[in-house]
PDB file of the backbone (N, CA, C, O) and the ligand in Angstrom, with CONECT records:
HET     ZN  A 101       1
ATOM      1  N   MET A   1      85.505-112.601  48.672  1.00  0.00           N
ATOM      2  CA  MET A   1      86.950-112.605  48.978  1.00  0.00           C
ATOM      3  C   MET A   1      87.609-111.351  48.425  1.00  0.00           C
ATOM      4  O   MET A   1      87.307-110.926  47.310  1.00  0.00           O
ATOM      5  N   SER A   2      88.497-110.766  49.194  1.00  0.00           N
ATOM      6  CA  SER A   2      89.056-109.468  48.816  1.00  0.00           C
ATOM      7  C   SER A   2      90.131-109.598  47.749  1.00  0.00           C
ATOM      8  O   SER A   2      90.338-108.666  46.972  1.00  0.00           O
ATOM      9  N   TYR A   3      90.818-110.733  47.695  1.00  0.00           N
ATOM     10  CA  TYR A   3      91.958-110.820  46.792  1.00  0.00           C
ATOM     11  C   TYR A   3      91.545-110.959  45.329  1.00  0.00           C
ATOM     12  O   TYR A   3      92.388-110.882  44.436  1.00  0.00           O
ATOM     13  N   THR A   4      90.255-111.162  45.084  1.00  0.00           N
ATOM     14  CA  THR A   4      89.806-111.206  43.692  1.00  0.00           C
ATOM     15  C   THR A   4      90.015-109.847  43.016  1.00  0.00           C
ATOM     16  O   THR A   4      90.272-109.771  41.815  1.00  0.00           O
ATOM     17  N   LYS A   5      89.899-108.765  43.816  1.00  0.00           N
ATOM     18  CA  LYS A   5      90.067-107.427  43.263  1.00  0.00           C
ATOM     19  C   LYS A   5      91.512-107.171  42.865  1.00  0.00           C
ATOM     20  O   LYS A   5      91.785-106.411  41.935  1.00  0.00           O
ATOM     21  N   ALA A   6      92.435-107.811  43.575  1.00  0.00           N
ATOM     22  CA  ALA A   6      93.859-107.600  43.302  1.00  0.00           C
ATOM     23  C   ALA A   6      94.312-108.360  42.058  1.00  0.00           C
ATOM     24  O   ALA A   6      95.376-108.076  41.507  1.00  0.00           O
ATOM     25  N   MET A   7      93.505-109.324  41.617  1.00  0.00           N
ATOM     26  CA  MET A   7      93.879-110.116  40.451  1.00  0.00           C
ATOM     27  C   MET A   7      93.900-109.247  39.197  1.00  0.00           C
ATOM     28  O   MET A   7      92.901-108.612  38.860  1.00  0.00           O
ATOM     29  N   GLU A   8      95.015-109.219  38.524  1.00  0.00           N
ATOM     30  CA  GLU A   8      95.096-108.437  37.298  1.00  0.00           C
ATOM     31  C   GLU A   8      95.069-109.320  36.066  1.00  0.00           C
ATOM     32  O   GLU A   8      95.035-108.820  34.942  1.00  0.00           O
ATOM     33  N   VAL A   9      95.083-110.605  36.267  1.00  0.00           N
ATOM     34  CA  VAL A   9      94.930-111.542  35.162  1.00  0.00           C
ATOM     35  C   VAL A   9      93.852-112.551  35.520  1.00  0.00           C
ATOM     36  O   VAL A   9      93.596-112.821  36.693  1.00  0.00           O
ATOM     37  N   SER A  10      93.230-113.097  34.494  1.00  0.00           N
ATOM     38  CA  SER A  10      92.354-114.234  34.731  1.00  0.00           C
ATOM     39  C   SER A  10      93.037-115.450  34.108  1.00  0.00           C
ATOM     40  O   SER A  10      94.094-115.337  33.487  1.00  0.00           O
ATOM     41  N   PHE A  11      92.422-116.593  34.284  1.00  0.00           N
ATOM     42  CA  PHE A  11      93.053-117.808  33.782  1.00  0.00           C
ATOM     43  C   PHE A  11      92.120-118.530  32.833  1.00  0.00           C
ATOM     44  O   PHE A  11      90.910-118.599  33.050  1.00  0.00           O
ATOM     45  N   CYS A  12      92.704-119.064  31.782  1.00  0.00           N
ATOM     46  CA  CYS A  12      91.924-119.802  30.798  1.00  0.00           C
ATOM     47  C   CYS A  12      91.334-121.057  31.450  1.00  0.00           C
ATOM     48  O   CYS A  12      92.067-121.824  32.074  1.00  0.00           O
ATOM     49  N   PRO A  13      90.025-121.276  31.316  1.00  0.00           N
ATOM     50  CA  PRO A  13      89.416-122.470  31.912  1.00  0.00           C
ATOM     51  C   PRO A  13      89.864-123.758  31.242  1.00  0.00           C
ATOM     52  O   PRO A  13      89.719-124.840  31.813  1.00  0.00           O
ATOM     53  N   ASP A  14      90.407-123.650  30.034  1.00  0.00           N
ATOM     54  CA  ASP A  14      90.808-124.859  29.306  1.00  0.00           C
ATOM     55  C   ASP A  14      92.250-125.251  29.578  1.00  0.00           C
ATOM     56  O   ASP A  14      92.543-126.413  29.858  1.00  0.00           O
ATOM     57  N   CYS A  15      93.165-124.263  29.495  1.00  0.00           N
ATOM     58  CA  CYS A  15      94.586-124.609  29.616  1.00  0.00           C
ATOM     59  C   CYS A  15      95.236-123.964  30.823  1.00  0.00           C
ATOM     60  O   CYS A  15      96.435-124.149  31.032  1.00  0.00           O
ATOM     61  N   SER A  16      94.479-123.196  31.646  1.00  0.00           N
ATOM     62  CA  SER A  16      94.974-122.555  32.862  1.00  0.00           C
ATOM     63  C   SER A  16      96.065-121.525  32.586  1.00  0.00           C
ATOM     64  O   SER A  16      96.780-121.116  33.500  1.00  0.00           O
ATOM     65  N   HIS A  17      96.191-121.108  31.338  1.00  0.00           N
ATOM     66  CA  HIS A  17      97.168-120.093  30.988  1.00  0.00           C
ATOM     67  C   HIS A  17      96.687-118.738  31.483  1.00  0.00           C
ATOM     68  O   HIS A  17      95.494-118.447  31.402  1.00  0.00           O
ATOM     69  N   ALA A  18      97.594-117.896  31.999  1.00  0.00           N
ATOM     70  CA  ALA A  18      97.216-116.564  32.458  1.00  0.00           C
ATOM     71  C   ALA A  18      96.846-115.691  31.264  1.00  0.00           C
ATOM     72  O   ALA A  18      97.588-115.605  30.285  1.00  0.00           O
ATOM     73  N   VAL A  19      95.684-115.045  31.363  1.00  0.00           N
ATOM     74  CA  VAL A  19      95.162-114.247  30.264  1.00  0.00           C
ATOM     75  C   VAL A  19      94.740-112.884  30.806  1.00  0.00           C
ATOM     76  O   VAL A  19      94.085-112.829  31.847  1.00  0.00           O
ATOM     77  N   PRO A  20      95.093-111.770  30.134  1.00  0.00           N
ATOM     78  CA  PRO A  20      94.601-110.468  30.566  1.00  0.00           C
ATOM     79  C   PRO A  20      93.076-110.470  30.643  1.00  0.00           C
ATOM     80  O   PRO A  20      92.418-111.054  29.781  1.00  0.00           O
ATOM     81  N   PRO A  21      92.502-109.823  31.665  1.00  0.00           N
ATOM     82  CA  PRO A  21      91.062-109.963  31.947  1.00  0.00           C
ATOM     83  C   PRO A  21      90.140-109.515  30.816  1.00  0.00           C
ATOM     84  O   PRO A  21      89.007-109.989  30.735  1.00  0.00           O
ATOM     85  N   HIS A  22      90.598-108.605  29.930  1.00  0.00           N
ATOM     86  CA  HIS A  22      89.702-108.097  28.895  1.00  0.00           C
ATOM     87  C   HIS A  22      89.700-108.973  27.640  1.00  0.00           C
ATOM     88  O   HIS A  22      88.931-108.726  26.711  1.00  0.00           O
ATOM     89  N   TYR A  23      90.560-109.995  27.614  1.00  0.00           N
ATOM     90  CA  TYR A  23      90.619-110.875  26.453  1.00  0.00           C
ATOM     91  C   TYR A  23      89.346-111.709  26.324  1.00  0.00           C
ATOM     92  O   TYR A  23      88.793-112.181  27.317  1.00  0.00           O
ATOM     93  N   LEU A  24      88.897-111.880  25.093  1.00  0.00           N
ATOM     94  CA  LEU A  24      87.708-112.694  24.857  1.00  0.00           C
ATOM     95  C   LEU A  24      88.079-114.124  24.485  1.00  0.00           C
ATOM     96  O   LEU A  24      87.284-115.055  24.616  1.00  0.00           O
ATOM     97  N   PHE A  25      89.332-114.266  24.012  1.00  0.00           N
ATOM     98  CA  PHE A  25      89.801-115.604  23.658  1.00  0.00           C
ATOM     99  C   PHE A  25      91.172-115.838  24.275  1.00  0.00           C
ATOM    100  O   PHE A  25      91.962-114.904  24.413  1.00  0.00           O
ATOM    101  N   CYS A  26      91.453-117.075  24.642  1.00  0.00           N
ATOM    102  CA  CYS A  26      92.745-117.414  25.203  1.00  0.00           C
ATOM    103  C   CYS A  26      93.810-117.357  24.099  1.00  0.00           C
ATOM    104  O   CYS A  26      93.663-118.019  23.072  1.00  0.00           O
ATOM    105  N   PRO A  27      94.899-116.560  24.301  1.00  0.00           N
ATOM    106  CA  PRO A  27      95.952-116.494  23.283  1.00  0.00           C
ATOM    107  C   PRO A  27      96.747-117.796  23.194  1.00  0.00           C
ATOM    108  O   PRO A  27      97.463-118.026  22.219  1.00  0.00           O
ATOM    109  N   GLN A  28      96.620-118.632  24.200  1.00  0.00           N
ATOM    110  CA  GLN A  28      97.375-119.888  24.242  1.00  0.00           C
ATOM    111  C   GLN A  28      96.671-121.003  23.476  1.00  0.00           C
ATOM    112  O   GLN A  28      97.277-121.679  22.645  1.00  0.00           O
ATOM    113  N   CYS A  29      95.374-121.187  23.770  1.00  0.00           N
ATOM    114  CA  CYS A  29      94.656-122.310  23.153  1.00  0.00           C
ATOM    115  C   CYS A  29      93.432-121.869  22.364  1.00  0.00           C
ATOM    116  O   CYS A  29      92.798-122.686  21.696  1.00  0.00           O
ATOM    117  N   GLY A  30      93.090-120.576  22.435  1.00  0.00           N
ATOM    118  CA  GLY A  30      91.978-120.068  21.647  1.00  0.00           C
ATOM    119  C   GLY A  30      90.611-120.320  22.253  1.00  0.00           C
ATOM    120  O   GLY A  30      89.596-120.152  21.576  1.00  0.00           O
ATOM    121  N   ALA A  31      90.566-120.721  23.519  1.00  0.00           N
ATOM    122  CA  ALA A  31      89.284-120.988  24.173  1.00  0.00           C
ATOM    123  C   ALA A  31      88.474-119.700  24.320  1.00  0.00           C
ATOM    124  O   ALA A  31      89.036-118.621  24.508  1.00  0.00           O
ATOM    125  N   ASP A  32      87.159-119.826  24.232  1.00  0.00           N
ATOM    126  CA  ASP A  32      86.255-118.689  24.374  1.00  0.00           C
ATOM    127  C   ASP A  32      86.186-118.276  25.847  1.00  0.00           C
ATOM    128  O   ASP A  32      85.782-119.059  26.707  1.00  0.00           O
ATOM    129  N   LEU A  33      86.595-117.016  26.122  1.00  0.00           N
ATOM    130  CA  LEU A  33      86.632-116.545  27.503  1.00  0.00           C
ATOM    131  C   LEU A  33      85.515-115.540  27.782  1.00  0.00           C
ATOM    132  O   LEU A  33      85.501-114.914  28.842  1.00  0.00           O
ATOM    133  N   SER A  34      84.582-115.378  26.848  1.00  0.00           N
ATOM    134  CA  SER A  34      83.558-114.338  27.001  1.00  0.00           C
ATOM    135  C   SER A  34      82.597-114.658  28.147  1.00  0.00           C
ATOM    136  O   SER A  34      82.012-113.742  28.726  1.00  0.00           O
ATOM    137  N   HIS A  35      82.424-115.929  28.483  1.00  0.00           N
ATOM    138  CA  HIS A  35      81.609-116.275  29.645  1.00  0.00           C
ATOM    139  C   HIS A  35      82.487-117.028  30.642  1.00  0.00           C
ATOM    140  O   HIS A  35      82.479-118.257  30.702  1.00  0.00           O
ATOM    141  N   THR A  36      83.240-116.258  31.419  1.00  0.00           N
ATOM    142  CA  THR A  36      84.191-116.851  32.352  1.00  0.00           C
ATOM    143  C   THR A  36      83.463-117.413  33.572  1.00  0.00           C
ATOM    144  O   THR A  36      82.589-116.747  34.127  1.00  0.00           O
ATOM    145  N   PRO A  37      83.807-118.612  33.990  1.00  0.00           N
ATOM    146  CA  PRO A  37      83.216-119.163  35.203  1.00  0.00           C
ATOM    147  C   PRO A  37      83.678-118.399  36.450  1.00  0.00           C
ATOM    148  O   PRO A  37      84.619-117.608  36.382  1.00  0.00           O
ATOM    149  N   ASP A  38      83.026-118.633  37.566  1.00  0.00           N
ATOM    150  CA  ASP A  38      83.348-117.895  38.794  1.00  0.00           C
ATOM    151  C   ASP A  38      84.768-118.190  39.258  1.00  0.00           C
ATOM    152  O   ASP A  38      85.382-119.178  38.856  1.00  0.00           O
ATOM    153  N   PHE A  39      85.267-117.317  40.105  1.00  0.00           N
ATOM    154  CA  PHE A  39      86.660-117.391  40.524  1.00  0.00           C
ATOM    155  C   PHE A  39      86.977-118.700  41.252  1.00  0.00           C
ATOM    156  O   PHE A  39      88.034-119.296  41.044  1.00  0.00           O
ATOM    157  N   GLU A  40      86.061-119.132  42.097  1.00  0.00           N
ATOM    158  CA  GLU A  40      86.283-120.380  42.844  1.00  0.00           C
ATOM    159  C   GLU A  40      86.508-121.546  41.890  1.00  0.00           C
ATOM    160  O   GLU A  40      87.423-122.349  42.071  1.00  0.00           O
ATOM    161  N   GLY A  41      85.651-121.624  40.867  1.00  0.00           N
ATOM    162  CA  GLY A  41      85.769-122.695  39.895  1.00  0.00           C
ATOM    163  C   GLY A  41      87.085-122.621  39.141  1.00  0.00           C
ATOM    164  O   GLY A  41      87.729-123.637  38.879  1.00  0.00           O
ATOM    165  N   LEU A  42      87.471-121.395  38.796  1.00  0.00           N
ATOM    166  CA  LEU A  42      88.732-121.191  38.089  1.00  0.00           C
ATOM    167  C   LEU A  42      89.905-121.614  38.959  1.00  0.00           C
ATOM    168  O   LEU A  42      90.835-122.275  38.496  1.00  0.00           O
ATOM    169  N   LEU A  43      89.846-121.222  40.227  1.00  0.00           N
ATOM    170  CA  LEU A  43      90.919-121.555  41.159  1.00  0.00           C
ATOM    171  C   LEU A  43      91.050-123.067  41.272  1.00  0.00           C
ATOM    172  O   LEU A  43      92.152-123.616  41.255  1.00  0.00           O
ATOM    173  N   ASP A  44      89.885-123.740  41.388  1.00  0.00           N
ATOM    174  CA  ASP A  44      89.894-125.193  41.455  1.00  0.00           C
ATOM    175  C   ASP A  44      90.551-125.794  40.225  1.00  0.00           C
ATOM    176  O   ASP A  44      91.365-126.713  40.317  1.00  0.00           O
ATOM    177  N   GLN A  45      90.173-125.244  39.053  1.00  0.00           N
ATOM    178  CA  GLN A  45      90.711-125.790  37.808  1.00  0.00           C
ATOM    179  C   GLN A  45      92.206-125.542  37.695  1.00  0.00           C
ATOM    180  O   GLN A  45      92.936-126.344  37.112  1.00  0.00           O
ATOM    181  N   CYS A  46      92.662-124.408  38.264  1.00  0.00           N
ATOM    182  CA  CYS A  46      94.094-124.099  38.215  1.00  0.00           C
ATOM    183  C   CYS A  46      94.867-124.974  39.187  1.00  0.00           C
ATOM    184  O   CYS A  46      95.996-125.379  38.912  1.00  0.00           O
ATOM    185  N   LEU A  47      94.245-125.263  40.334  1.00  0.00           N
ATOM    186  CA  LEU A  47      94.962-125.996  41.373  1.00  0.00           C
ATOM    187  C   LEU A  47      94.917-127.504  41.148  1.00  0.00           C
ATOM    188  O   LEU A  47      95.796-128.236  41.602  1.00  0.00           O
ATOM    189  N   LYS A  48      93.886-127.957  40.446  1.00  0.00           N
ATOM    190  CA  LYS A  48      93.716-129.401  40.272  1.00  0.00           C
ATOM    191  C   LYS A  48      94.927-130.066  39.615  1.00  0.00           C
ATOM    192  O   LYS A  48      95.422-131.072  40.124  1.00  0.00           O
ATOM    193  N   PRO A  49      95.420-129.517  38.478  1.00  0.00           N
ATOM    194  CA  PRO A  49      96.609-130.144  37.867  1.00  0.00           C
ATOM    195  C   PRO A  49      97.810-130.102  38.790  1.00  0.00           C
ATOM    196  O   PRO A  49      98.623-131.026  38.804  1.00  0.00           O
ATOM    197  N   LEU A  50      97.924-129.005  39.579  1.00  0.00           N
ATOM    198  CA  LEU A  50      99.045-128.901  40.514  1.00  0.00           C
ATOM    199  C   LEU A  50      98.943-129.971  41.588  1.00  0.00           C
ATOM    200  O   LEU A  50      99.934-130.606  41.950  1.00  0.00           O
ATOM    201  N   GLU A  51      97.715-130.163  42.098  1.00  0.00           N
ATOM    202  CA  GLU A  51      97.516-131.178  43.132  1.00  0.00           C
ATOM    203  C   GLU A  51      97.814-132.565  42.583  1.00  0.00           C
ATOM    204  O   GLU A  51      98.442-133.395  43.241  1.00  0.00           O
ATOM    205  N   GLU A  52      97.344-132.795  41.354  1.00  0.00           N
ATOM    206  CA  GLU A  52      97.586-134.104  40.738  1.00  0.00           C
ATOM    207  C   GLU A  52      99.071-134.330  40.528  1.00  0.00           C
ATOM    208  O   GLU A  52      99.582-135.434  40.717  1.00  0.00           O
ATOM    209  N   MET A  53      99.772-133.238  40.125  1.00  0.00           N
ATOM    210  CA  MET A  53     101.207-133.323  39.878  1.00  0.00           C
ATOM    211  C   MET A  53     101.930-133.639  41.189  1.00  0.00           C
ATOM    212  O   MET A  53     102.824-134.484  41.233  1.00  0.00           O
ATOM    213  N   GLU A  54     101.517-132.931  42.276  1.00  0.00           N
ATOM    214  CA  GLU A  54     102.160-133.145  43.563  1.00  0.00           C
ATOM    215  C   GLU A  54     101.923-134.571  44.034  1.00  0.00           C
ATOM    216  O   GLU A  54     102.825-135.220  44.564  1.00  0.00           O
ATOM    217  N   TRP A  55     100.692-135.055  43.833  1.00  0.00           N
ATOM    218  CA  TRP A  55     100.351-136.409  44.250  1.00  0.00           C
ATOM    219  C   TRP A  55     101.212-137.418  43.491  1.00  0.00           C
ATOM    220  O   TRP A  55     101.725-138.385  44.054  1.00  0.00           O
ATOM    221  N   ARG A  56     101.352-137.150  42.168  1.00  0.00           N
ATOM    222  CA  ARG A  56     102.149-138.063  41.343  1.00  0.00           C
ATOM    223  C   ARG A  56     103.613-138.016  41.776  1.00  0.00           C
ATOM    224  O   ARG A  56     104.289-139.042  41.838  1.00  0.00           O
ATOM    225  N   ASN A  57     104.096-136.789  42.079  1.00  0.00           N
ATOM    226  CA  ASN A  57     105.481-136.632  42.527  1.00  0.00           C
ATOM    227  C   ASN A  57     105.723-137.386  43.824  1.00  0.00           C
ATOM    228  O   ASN A  57     106.741-138.058  43.984  1.00  0.00           O
ATOM    229  N   ASN A  58     104.768-137.265  44.756  1.00  0.00           N
ATOM    230  CA  ASN A  58     104.909-137.938  46.039  1.00  0.00           C
ATOM    231  C   ASN A  58     104.931-139.446  45.860  1.00  0.00           C
ATOM    232  O   ASN A  58     105.702-140.157  46.504  1.00  0.00           O
ATOM    233  N   ARG A  59     104.045-139.928  44.949  1.00  0.00           N
ATOM    234  CA  ARG A  59     103.995-141.360  44.708  1.00  0.00           C
ATOM    235  C   ARG A  59     105.300-141.838  44.083  1.00  0.00           C
ATOM    236  O   ARG A  59     105.817-142.907  44.407  1.00  0.00           O
ATOM    237  N   HIS A  60     105.827-140.991  43.155  1.00  0.00           N
ATOM    238  CA  HIS A  60     107.089-141.328  42.502  1.00  0.00           C
ATOM    239  C   HIS A  60     108.218-141.383  43.532  1.00  0.00           C
ATOM    240  O   HIS A  60     109.049-142.290  43.513  1.00  0.00           O
ATOM    241  N   ARG A  61     108.231-140.375  44.448  1.00  0.00           N
ATOM    242  CA  ARG A  61     109.262-140.308  45.473  1.00  0.00           C
ATOM    243  C   ARG A  61     109.197-141.518  46.387  1.00  0.00           C
ATOM    244  O   ARG A  61     110.217-142.080  46.787  1.00  0.00           O
ATOM    245  N   LEU A  62     107.947-141.910  46.711  1.00  0.00           N
ATOM    246  CA  LEU A  62     107.752-143.060  47.585  1.00  0.00           C
ATOM    247  C   LEU A  62     108.288-144.326  46.920  1.00  0.00           C
ATOM    248  O   LEU A  62     108.962-145.136  47.556  1.00  0.00           O
ATOM    249  N   ALA A  63     107.980-144.485  45.626  1.00  0.00           N
ATOM    250  CA  ALA A  63     108.452-145.663  44.897  1.00  0.00           C
ATOM    251  C   ALA A  63     109.985-145.684  44.870  1.00  0.00           C
ATOM    252  O   ALA A  63     110.615-146.734  45.001  1.00  0.00           O
ATOM    253  N   LEU A  64     110.566-144.484  44.696  1.00  0.00           N
ATOM    254  CA  LEU A  64     112.019-144.368  44.648  1.00  0.00           C
ATOM    255  C   LEU A  64     112.630-144.749  45.996  1.00  0.00           C
ATOM    256  O   LEU A  64     113.631-145.463  46.060  1.00  0.00           O
ATOM    257  N   LEU A  65     112.004-144.255  47.077  1.00  0.00           N
ATOM    258  CA  LEU A  65     112.490-144.562  48.418  1.00  0.00           C
ATOM    259  C   LEU A  65     112.407-146.053  48.702  1.00  0.00           C
ATOM    260  O   LEU A  65     113.314-146.636  49.296  1.00  0.00           O
ATOM    261  N   LEU A  66     111.294-146.670  48.265  1.00  0.00           N
ATOM    262  CA  LEU A  66     111.124-148.104  48.497  1.00  0.00           C
ATOM    263  C   LEU A  66     112.185-148.892  47.745  1.00  0.00           C
ATOM    264  O   LEU A  66     112.709-149.883  48.253  1.00  0.00           O
ATOM    265  N   THR A  67     112.502-148.442  46.519  1.00  0.00           N
ATOM    266  CA  THR A  67     113.533-149.107  45.735  1.00  0.00           C
ATOM    267  C   THR A  67     114.887-149.005  46.431  1.00  0.00           C
ATOM    268  O   THR A  67     115.646-149.970  46.513  1.00  0.00           O
ATOM    269  N   ARG A  68     115.166-147.774  46.938  1.00  0.00           N
ATOM    270  CA  ARG A  68     116.440-147.581  47.643  1.00  0.00           C
ATOM    271  C   ARG A  68     116.513-148.440  48.892  1.00  0.00           C
ATOM    272  O   ARG A  68     117.556-148.999  49.229  1.00  0.00           O
ATOM    273  N   LEU A  69     115.355-148.530  49.584  1.00  0.00           N
ATOM    274  CA  LEU A  69     115.292-149.338  50.806  1.00  0.00           C
ATOM    275  C   LEU A  69     115.602-150.793  50.479  1.00  0.00           C
ATOM    276  O   LEU A  69     116.314-151.469  51.220  1.00  0.00           O
ATOM    277  N   GLU A  70     115.057-151.267  49.357  1.00  0.00           N
ATOM    278  CA  GLU A  70     115.305-152.652  48.936  1.00  0.00           C
ATOM    279  C   GLU A  70     116.791-152.871  48.688  1.00  0.00           C
ATOM    280  O   GLU A  70     117.360-153.887  49.089  1.00  0.00           O
ATOM    281  N   VAL A  71     117.415-151.891  48.013  1.00  0.00           N
ATOM    282  CA  VAL A  71     118.850-151.983  47.725  1.00  0.00           C
ATOM    283  C   VAL A  71     119.640-152.005  49.024  1.00  0.00           C
ATOM    284  O   VAL A  71     120.583-152.781  49.181  1.00  0.00           O
ATOM    285  N   LEU A  72     119.234-151.127  49.967  1.00  0.00           N
ATOM    286  CA  LEU A  72     119.910-151.070  51.261  1.00  0.00           C
ATOM    287  C   LEU A  72     119.782-152.401  52.012  1.00  0.00           C
ATOM    288  O   LEU A  72     120.747-152.914  52.579  1.00  0.00           O
ATOM    289  N   GLU A  73     118.556-152.940  51.995  1.00  0.00           N
ATOM    290  CA  GLU A  73     118.325-154.215  52.673  1.00  0.00           C
ATOM    291  C   GLU A  73     119.188-155.305  52.068  1.00  0.00           C
ATOM    292  O   GLU A  73     119.767-156.130  52.775  1.00  0.00           O
ATOM    293  N   GLU A  74     119.265-155.290  50.726  1.00  0.00           N
ATOM    294  CA  GLU A  74     120.070-156.279  50.026  1.00  0.00           C
ATOM    295  C   GLU A  74     121.536-156.126  50.428  1.00  0.00           C
ATOM    296  O   GLU A  74     122.232-157.100  50.714  1.00  0.00           O
ATOM    297  N   GLY A  75     121.983-154.853  50.439  1.00  0.00           N
ATOM    298  CA  GLY A  75     123.371-154.574  50.808  1.00  0.00           C
ATOM    299  C   GLY A  75     123.662-154.992  52.233  1.00  0.00           C
ATOM    300  O   GLY A  75     124.723-155.547  52.522  1.00  0.00           O
ATOM    301  N   LEU A  76     122.721-154.727  53.125  1.00  0.00           N
ATOM    302  CA  LEU A  76     122.877-155.095  54.531  1.00  0.00           C
ATOM    303  C   LEU A  76     122.941-156.604  54.678  1.00  0.00           C
ATOM    304  O   LEU A  76     123.741-157.130  55.451  1.00  0.00           O
ATOM    305  N   GLY A  77     122.085-157.301  53.921  1.00  0.00           N
ATOM    306  CA  GLY A  77     122.081-158.757  53.952  1.00  0.00           C
ATOM    307  C   GLY A  77     123.423-159.311  53.508  1.00  0.00           C
ATOM    308  O   GLY A  77     123.958-160.225  54.134  1.00  0.00           O
ATOM    309  N   LEU A  78     123.971-158.761  52.426  1.00  0.00           N
ATOM    310  CA  LEU A  78     125.273-159.191  51.910  1.00  0.00           C
ATOM    311  C   LEU A  78     126.363-158.908  52.933  1.00  0.00           C
ATOM    312  O   LEU A  78     127.254-159.728  53.153  1.00  0.00           O
ATOM    313  N   PHE A  79     126.277-157.713  53.567  1.00  0.00           N
ATOM    314  CA  PHE A  79     127.273-157.301  54.565  1.00  0.00           C
ATOM    315  C   PHE A  79     127.282-158.265  55.747  1.00  0.00           C
ATOM    316  O   PHE A  79     128.337-158.691  56.217  1.00  0.00           O
ATOM    317  N   LEU A  80     126.069-158.602  56.220  1.00  0.00           N
ATOM    318  CA  LEU A  80     125.963-159.505  57.365  1.00  0.00           C
ATOM    319  C   LEU A  80     126.469-160.891  56.995  1.00  0.00           C
ATOM    320  O   LEU A  80     127.100-161.569  57.806  1.00  0.00           O
ATOM    321  N   GLU A  81     126.186-161.310  55.755  1.00  0.00           N
ATOM    322  CA  GLU A  81     126.647-162.603  55.274  1.00  0.00           C
ATOM    323  C   GLU A  81     128.166-162.640  55.240  1.00  0.00           C
ATOM    324  O   GLU A  81     128.783-163.621  55.653  1.00  0.00           O
ATOM    325  N   GLU A  82     128.764-161.556  54.740  1.00  0.00           N
ATOM    326  CA  GLU A  82     130.224-161.421  54.674  1.00  0.00           C
ATOM    327  C   GLU A  82     130.820-161.540  56.076  1.00  0.00           C
ATOM    328  O   GLU A  82     131.822-162.223  56.293  1.00  0.00           O
ATOM    329  N   GLY A  83     130.164-160.848  57.032  1.00  0.00           N
ATOM    330  CA  GLY A  83     130.628-160.852  58.422  1.00  0.00           C
ATOM    331  C   GLY A  83     130.618-162.253  59.004  1.00  0.00           C
ATOM    332  O   GLY A  83     131.500-162.632  59.775  1.00  0.00           O
ATOM    333  N   ARG A  84     129.607-163.010  58.621  1.00  0.00           N
ATOM    334  CA  ARG A  84     129.501-164.367  59.154  1.00  0.00           C
ATOM    335  C   ARG A  84     130.600-165.250  58.564  1.00  0.00           C
ATOM    336  O   ARG A  84     131.161-166.110  59.243  1.00  0.00           O
ATOM    337  N   LYS A  85     130.897-165.011  57.258  1.00  0.00           N
ATOM    338  CA  LYS A  85     131.897-165.835  56.583  1.00  0.00           C
ATOM    339  C   LYS A  85     133.306-165.518  57.096  1.00  0.00           C
ATOM    340  O   LYS A  85     134.122-166.405  57.347  1.00  0.00           O
ATOM    341  N   ASP A  86     133.550-164.199  57.239  1.00  0.00           N
ATOM    342  CA  ASP A  86     134.885-163.754  57.643  1.00  0.00           C
ATOM    343  C   ASP A  86     134.777-163.033  58.991  1.00  0.00           C
ATOM    344  O   ASP A  86     134.297-161.901  59.038  1.00  0.00           O
ATOM    345  N   PRO A  87     135.211-163.661  60.081  1.00  0.00           N
ATOM    346  CA  PRO A  87     135.066-163.062  61.408  1.00  0.00           C
ATOM    347  C   PRO A  87     135.800-161.724  61.568  1.00  0.00           C
ATOM    348  O   PRO A  87     135.424-160.913  62.414  1.00  0.00           O
ATOM    349  N   ARG A  88     136.859-161.484  60.751  1.00  0.00           N
ATOM    350  CA  ARG A  88     137.607-160.237  60.866  1.00  0.00           C
ATOM    351  C   ARG A  88     136.778-159.037  60.374  1.00  0.00           C
ATOM    352  O   ARG A  88     136.991-157.908  60.816  1.00  0.00           O
ATOM    353  N   ALA A  89     135.831-159.294  59.456  1.00  0.00           N
ATOM    354  CA  ALA A  89     135.018-158.220  58.911  1.00  0.00           C
ATOM    355  C   ALA A  89     133.904-157.823  59.864  1.00  0.00           C
ATOM    356  O   ALA A  89     133.265-156.787  59.680  1.00  0.00           O
ATOM    357  N   SER A  90     133.670-158.633  60.872  1.00  0.00           N
ATOM    358  CA  SER A  90     132.581-158.350  61.819  1.00  0.00           C
ATOM    359  C   SER A  90     132.986-157.242  62.778  1.00  0.00           C
ATOM    360  O   SER A  90     134.153-157.130  63.153  1.00  0.00           O
ATOM    361  N   CYS A  91     132.013-156.424  63.173  1.00  0.00           N
ATOM    362  CA  CYS A  91     132.283-155.324  64.093  1.00  0.00           C
ATOM    363  C   CYS A  91     132.340-155.823  65.524  1.00  0.00           C
ATOM    364  O   CYS A  91     132.976-155.226  66.393  1.00  0.00           O
ATOM    365  N   ARG A  92     131.654-156.940  65.741  1.00  0.00           N
ATOM    366  CA  ARG A  92     131.561-157.408  67.118  1.00  0.00           C
ATOM    367  C   ARG A  92     132.754-158.196  67.585  1.00  0.00           C
ATOM    368  O   ARG A  92     132.789-158.643  68.731  1.00  0.00           O
TER     369      ARG A  92
HETATM  370 ZN    ZN A 101      93.683-121.539  26.987  1.00  0.00          ZN2+
END
């Protein structure tokens, strides 16, 4: 892949912190960088937490939407009940 040459930083395999390529140890967590894994593996390790975060965010959003839907349904039920009780409140 050509874009590996354009990379001016590498990433710590332990904490995914950006590290200058000539560093032997991660300044963030102190991990040994003298035997860096291949770029594909590093990319996977960098993207994995992001993917997990996105998945968690989506699940959170879905739960939030379902909660709102429940509230809406409840509100709609109350509204329809009100309409039945008081004919003036009905749209029909
Ligand atoms: Zn690190």
